[in-house]
ROMI-677106 format. One line per field, with one value per residue (C-alpha): residue number from 0; x, y, z; residue in three letters; chain. Coordinates in steps of 0.001 Angstrom, whole numbers, plus 500000, padded with zeros to 6 digits. Layout:
# residues N
num [NUM	...] .
east [X	...] .
north [Y	...] .
up [Z	...] .
residu [ALA	...] .
chaine [A	...] .
***
This chain:
# residues 370
num [0	1	2	3	4	5	6	7	8	9	10	11	12	13	14	15	16	17	18	19	20	21	22	23	24	25	26	27	28	29	30	31	32	33	34	35	36	37	38	39	40	41	42	43	44	45	46	47	48	49	50	51	52	53	54	55	56	57	58	59	60	61	62	63	64	65	66	67	68	69	70	71	72	73	74	75	76	77	78	79	80	81	82	83	84	85	86	87	88	89	90	91	92	93	94	95	96	97	98	99	100	101	102	103	104	105	106	107	108	109	110	111	112	113	114	115	116	117	118	119	120	121	122	123	124	125	126	127	128	129	130	131	132	133	134	135	136	137	138	139	140	141	142	143	144	145	146	147	148	149	150	151	152	153	154	155	156	157	158	159	160	161	162	163	164	165	166	167	168	169	170	171	172	173	174	175	176	177	178	179	180	181	182	183	184	185	186	187	188	189	190	191	192	193	194	195	196	197	198	199	200	201	202	203	204	205	206	207	208	209	210	211	212	213	214	215	216	217	218	219	220	221	222	223	224	225	226	227	228	229	230	231	232	233	234	235	236	237	238	239	240	241	242	243	244	245	246	247	248	249	250	251	252	253	254	255	256	257	258	259	260	261	262	263	264	265	266	267	268	269	270	271	272	273	274	275	276	277	278	279	280	281	282	283	284	285	286	287	288	289	290	291	292	293	294	295	296	297	298	299	300	301	302	303	304	305	306	307	308	309	310	311	312	313	314	315	316	317	318	319	320	321	322	323	324	325	326	327	328	329	330	331	332	333	334	335	336	337	338	339	340	341	342	343	344	345	346	347	348	349	350	351	352	353	354	355	356	357	358	359	360	361	362	363	364	365	366	367	368	369] .
east [796714	795108	791508	790179	791686	790326	786808	786958	785284	786617	784474	782468	784664	787967	790634	791652	795230	796873	800640	802463	805867	806708	810119	811853	810546	806862	806493	808229	806579	802999	802177	803370	802361	798834	797986	798367	796152	792411	790233	792905	793920	795857	793608	795775	799351	800724	804159	805757	807148	803901	805551	807079	803709	801990	804553	804079	800303	800356	802591	800422	796967	796343	793506	794274	797431	797789	800536	799988	799749	797237	794801	795234	794420	791202	790064	787090	787673	790950	790945	794676	797954	801434	804115	807260	808967	812477	812938	812850	809304	807693	806504	804842	802868	801948	800341	798513	797249	795957	794239	792614	791307	793462	795172	798931	801630	804915	808372	810834	812057	808884	810610	814058	813487	812570	810819	808191	807233	805129	802866	802663	801635	798854	797585	797670	795770	793062	792734	790375	792851	795741	799467	801995	805738	806941	809337	808181	810182	808237	805231	807127	806733	810515	810449	807812	809809	812984	811118	809613	813062	814480	811569	811458	815060	815320	818914	819841	820735	820947	824509	824789	823049	825239	823697	825184	823198	825574	824016	826381	825054	823817	825481	826680	823130	824182	820667	818631	818280	820578	823606	822216	822695	819947	817428	818419	821149	823692	823435	822348	819198	818399	819129	819405	815643	815733	818276	816393	813091	814634	815950	812618	810698	812994	814519	813181	815165	814705	817861	820191	823216	824376	827693	828409	831148	831455	834042	831277	833390	830574	829164	828641	829742	827192	827977	828777	829805	828452	829085	826710	826650	824041	824751	822065	822294	822129	825211	823554	825511	824119	826403	825568	827443	825733	827339	826744	830281	831082	830150	826510	825655	822393	822144	821255	823149	821899	824295	822873	824495	823888	823132	823708	820632	821220	818991	820972	819975	817295	816179	815703	811909	811996	812405	809605	808096	810981	811382	813121	815122	816328	819376	820253	823589	823771	826837	825481	822470	820301	817057	815233	816491	815181	811762	811490	812993	809557	808807	811617	810100	813179	816503	819903	823093	823654	826922	828286	827097	824295	821065	819118	821302	819680	820807	823514	822117	818454	816348	813046	811731	808964	806744	807533	806441	806939	807698	805774	802718	802814	803066	800200	797976	798774	797986	794688	793763	794407	792265	789419	789601	790755	794134	795455	797372	801049	801398	802852	805227	807211	808070	808674	811110	813079	813249	814561	817257	818156	818758	820699	822868	823638	824749	826733	828902	830202	830402	831575	828876	827063	823294	820921	817487	814763] .
north [917116	917186	916134	917206	920678	920946	920167	922661	925961	929157	930507	933671	936694	934897	936769	934370	934640	933545	933298	934379	932701	929619	930828	929573	932509	931691	929044	931136	934425	933251	929540	928772	932055	932047	929093	931464	934214	933941	934592	934155	931252	930471	929045	929138	929142	930228	929310	928891	925525	923733	920740	923042	924653	921266	920026	923153	922936	919299	920124	922978	921806	924462	923516	925259	925524	927786	927709	931369	934188	935969	933098	933421	937142	936308	933995	935683	933536	935323	938559	939204	938090	937635	938337	936266	936823	938158	941874	942883	941523	943209	946411	944607	942229	944805	946816	943829	942628	946027	946514	943123	944508	942229	943467	943051	941978	942083	941022	943869	945871	947334	947653	948212	950936	954357	955085	952539	954600	957203	954710	952578	955602	956328	952748	952735	956036	954728	951262	950267	947531	947943	947514	946576	946095	943125	944842	942612	944270	947531	946041	944959	947101	947425	950055	952111	951823	953059	956024	956783	956755	959070	961511	961576	962704	960581	959613	962941	963525	960594	960692	957641	954573	951625	948778	945439	943176	940377	937106	934639	933520	929947	928171	931559	932382	930576	929659	932728	936369	937603	936754	938371	942155	942570	941107	943281	941027	941907	942493	946141	945669	942672	944171	947941	948424	947356	950055	952793	951727	951863	955380	956367	955077	956360	959632	960197	960477	964169	966236	963280	962958	959487	958027	954414	952042	948537	946633	944866	941719	939214	936879	938630	941925	941999	943814	941079	943583	947134	950108	953046	956158	958832	962187	964561	968359	968062	965849	962428	959811	956445	953781	950375	947287	944774	941532	938110	936977	938145	936161	936389	939502	941424	944262	947912	950022	953500	955698	958587	961162	959009	955487	952880	950942	947675	945271	942105	939396	941658	939086	936220	936489	935660	932039	931621	933060	934647	937286	940467	942453	946034	946264	949629	950372	953661	955808	958631	958911	961977	963263	962338	958775	958573	959653	956843	954006	952605	951904	949369	945877	944044	945000	943347	943590	946983	948725	948324	951095	952198	950220	953303	953758	953134	950034	950624	947905	947464	945351	945909	942477	942014	938941	936256	937348	935852	938734	937167	936340	939890	941299	939176	940189	943837	943417	941672	944452	947003	945040	944832	948550	947997	949706	952581	951610	952508	955346	954390	957349	955646	952629	954885	957016	953917	952698	956052	956074	952410	953021	956243	954906	951741	953773	956162	953252	953126	956865	958098	960783	962025	961495	963968	962988	965604] .
up [079898	083348	082618	086009	085575	082042	083264	086113	085282	086912	089715	089018	089581	089126	087190	084441	083227	080019	079673	076523	076407	078459	079644	082776	084830	084178	086924	089584	088635	088004	087828	091368	093083	091680	093924	096880	095452	095953	092921	090267	088044	084864	082150	079007	077735	074373	073111	069708	070801	071582	073253	075860	076528	076772	079291	081404	081110	082231	085161	086427	085401	082757	080454	077134	075013	071985	069370	068495	071032	068793	069394	073153	072921	071051	073848	075591	078669	079451	081446	081828	080325	081686	079067	079635	076290	075632	076266	072613	072213	075214	073533	070620	072807	075439	072667	071165	074535	075646	072293	072856	076173	078320	081474	081191	083617	081706	082768	083222	081473	079996	076614	075097	072526	073916	070619	071703	074760	072936	071117	074256	076326	073820	073952	077761	077837	075505	077037	079820	080788	083210	082615	085290	084783	086827	089227	092058	094854	094552	096371	099516	102663	103131	100389	102192	105406	103729	102296	105705	107296	104620	104769	108574	108858	111993	111192	109691	106073	103675	102368	100124	098757	097768	095781	094757	092439	091495	090351	088646	085272	085304	082362	081213	080049	076897	075850	076704	075727	078520	076360	073199	072886	070297	072756	075688	076992	079645	083374	083312	081243	083438	086860	086472	086702	090361	091214	089376	090917	094408	093806	092295	095317	098064	096847	093320	090104	089401	088769	089272	087020	086027	084953	084006	082931	081519	079508	077534	077603	078103	075432	072090	073621	076428	079669	082192	084898	084974	087282	087612	089781	090436	092055	093324	093730	097523	097605	097844	095914	094793	093398	091956	090857	088584	087518	086011	086855	090392	093529	094581	096536	096481	098979	099525	102067	103021	104975	107015	109288	112363	111085	108412	107227	105346	103462	102779	100307	098888	096272	098727	098675	094936	095964	098485	101647	103522	106177	105088	107624	107672	109922	111434	113044	114909	114468	116607	118939	118323	119847	116643	116929	120488	119236	116664	118716	119760	116082	115849	115781	117030	118579	118601	120674	122296	122953	126418	128690	131036	130793	129674	126607	123212	121310	118735	116451	115615	113274	111546	110592	108018	107985	105391	101936	098489	096119	093247	095344	096655	093141	091859	094762	094041	090340	091048	093481	090730	088252	090781	091493	095071	094583	092512	089361	089187	086652	083269	083478	086271	084122	081106	083110	084055	080452	079215	081877	081389	077691	078253	081084	079120	076120	078337	079483	075908	075206	078602	078626	081722	081690	083332	084611	084219] .
residu [MET	ASN	VAL	ALA	ALA	ALA	ALA	HIS	GLU	PRO	ALA	VAL	GLY	ASP	ILE	ARG	PHE	GLY	ILE	ILE	GLY	CYS	SER	ALA	ILE	ALA	PRO	ARG	ALA	LEU	LEU	GLU	PRO	ILE	GLY	HIS	VAL	ALA	GLY	ALA	ARG	VAL	THR	ALA	LEU	ALA	ASN	ARG	THR	VAL	ALA	LYS	ALA	GLU	GLU	MET	ALA	GLU	ARG	PHE	GLY	VAL	SER	VAL	VAL	TYR	ARG	HIS	ALA	GLU	ASP	LEU	LEU	LYS	ASP	PRO	GLU	ILE	ASP	ALA	VAL	TYR	ILE	ALA	LEU	SER	ASN	ASP	LEU	HIS	ALA	GLU	TRP	ILE	GLY	LYS	ALA	LEU	GLN	ALA	HIS	LYS	HIS	VAL	LEU	VAL	GLU	LYS	PRO	LEU	CYS	LEU	ASN	THR	ALA	ASP	LEU	ILE	PRO	LEU	ALA	ALA	ILE	VAL	GLU	GLN	SER	SER	ALA	TYR	LEU	LEU	GLU	GLY	VAL	MET	VAL	GLN	HIS	HIS	PRO	TRP	GLN	ARG	GLU	LEU	ARG	ARG	ILE	VAL	GLU	SER	GLY	CYS	TYR	GLY	ARG	LEU	ARG	SER	ILE	SER	THR	SER	LEU	CYS	ILE	PRO	ALA	LYS	ASP	GLY	HIS	ALA	HIS	ASN	TYR	ARG	SER	ARG	PRO	GLU	GLN	GLY	GLY	GLY	CYS	PHE	TRP	ASP	LEU	GLY	VAL	TYR	TRP	LEU	GLN	LEU	LEU	GLN	ALA	VAL	VAL	GLY	LEU	GLU	GLN	ALA	GLU	PHE	ARG	SER	GLN	SER	ASP	PHE	ASP	GLY	PRO	HIS	GLY	CYS	ASP	TRP	THR	PHE	HIS	ALA	GLN	ALA	ARG	TYR	PRO	GLY	GLY	LEU	GLU	ALA	SER	ALA	LEU	PHE	SER	PHE	GLU	ARG	PRO	TYR	ARG	CYS	ALA	HIS	ILE	LEU	THR	PHE	ASP	SER	ALA	VAL	VAL	THR	LEU	GLN	ASP	CYS	PHE	ARG	ALA	ASN	LEU	GLY	PHE	TYR	LYS	MET	THR	LEU	LYS	THR	GLU	MET	THR	GLU	ILE	THR	GLU	LEU	VAL	LYS	ASP	ILE	THR	PRO	ASN	ILE	THR	ALA	THR	ALA	ALA	SER	LYS	GLU	GLY	PRO	SER	HIS	GLN	LEU	PRO	SER	LYS	MET	LYS	THR	VAL	PHE	GLU	PRO	ILE	ASN	TYR	TYR	VAL	ASN	GLN	LEU	GLU	ALA	PHE	CYS	SER	ILE	ILE	ARG	GLY	GLU	ALA	GLU	PRO	ILE	PRO	PHE	ARG	GLU	ALA	ALA	GLU	ARG	VAL	ARG	LEU	LEU	ALA	ALA	ILE	HIS	GLU	ALA	ALA	ARG	SER	GLY	GLU	THR	ILE	TYR	ALA	VAL] .
chaine [A	A	A	A	A	A	A	A	A	A	A	A	A	A	A	A	A	A	A	A	A	A	A	A	A	A	A	A	A	A	A	A	A	A	A	A	A	A	A	A	A	A	A	A	A	A	A	A	A	A	A	A	A	A	A	A	A	A	A	A	A	A	A	A	A	A	A	A	A	A	A	A	A	A	A	A	A	A	A	A	A	A	A	A	A	A	A	A	A	A	A	A	A	A	A	A	A	A	A	A	A	A	A	A	A	A	A	A	A	A	A	A	A	A	A	A	A	A	A	A	A	A	A	A	A	A	A	A	A	A	A	A	A	A	A	A	A	A	A	A	A	A	A	A	A	A	A	A	A	A	A	A	A	A	A	A	A	A	A	A	A	A	A	A	A	A	A	A	A	A	A	A	A	A	A	A	A	A	A	A	A	A	A	A	A	A	A	A	A	A	A	A	A	A	A	A	A	A	A	A	A	A	A	A	A	A	A	A	A	A	A	A	A	A	A	A	A	A	A	A	A	A	A	A	A	A	A	A	A	A	A	A	A	A	A	A	A	A	A	A	A	A	A	A	A	A	A	A	A	A	A	A	A	A	A	A	A	A	A	A	A	A	A	A	A	A	A	A	A	A	A	A	A	A	A	A	A	A	A	A	A	A	A	A	A	A	A	A	A	A	A	A	A	A	A	A	A	A	A	A	A	A	A	A	A	A	A	A	A	A	A	A	A	A	A	A	A	A	A	A	A	A	A	A	A	A	A	A	A	A	A	A	A	A	A	A	A	A	A	A	A	A	A	A	A	A	A	A	A	A	A	A	A	A	A	A	A	A	A	A	A	A	A	A	A	A	A	A	A	A] .
***
């Protein structure tokens, strides 16, 4: 144990975090990012395998290790908890932590069983603590920019959204919950939340109809490749491919009447401080496009033609951001009352659709959002 860290008392006003579950995501999602966030620190870990928690505590200078998560929740020196357990345990420990008056950051998905949503909603409503589902991309400004573009109509009607979230499984996910159906295994429960959150943020989910397909031929019958489609009354179509076995590709492509907007490598900022770039390729120049051109932060090669002609390819470049640092800053701002909390109903809506779309891949049914 790091003696110096153990002797160091948190400064007044610091938000003190405890971690429940020392999974592989804990360092990347909290222990490393928290060093970049002023006024926040990790003071305790809880894990069933104490040796694993002690090794992690030693590595990151955390002063207290608990064998039982219940003991961590009783610790009056902890203000907030990060839940990094397998998906099937999220609902139980969200409820216990909120009832212990701890703010909660929980790994996605919020829960697996839609029956858990009603009691969770009641606990959230009664609690003075805040709950945030860890969909880290939702805090990045590229999402606000995409919504602005859609709402402005500057490129005409949005015709389609194509998403690819393909991340080859390291070691086949042989030793974690992603290969166990009863714990929310498979690529859709792991990655589908990002697609639904994007649709939710940019165009909403209301009145969409969903179809899905998977062979469920992964380990223990998990979905290792999963296709999903959403169709809206106005004609907008959104398609998504999720996979643990196809070559790496993570991208969103939005096709408008007069332009195609692409975000490549959309998970890159999971790994550190990286620039994110929206690339726009014009297919037709309109008066509306001319009006918004000054807002473009960077431009790339133009089509051949007169010098006054607008560029056919443009870039909007965002400053380097680490998704997890960004998420933690947002959560701390919510706890301090400096930012509005994200409504529970948004995460609940995603869980209901995740469960329904996953089941529809077996039954062949069409799912309707309401």
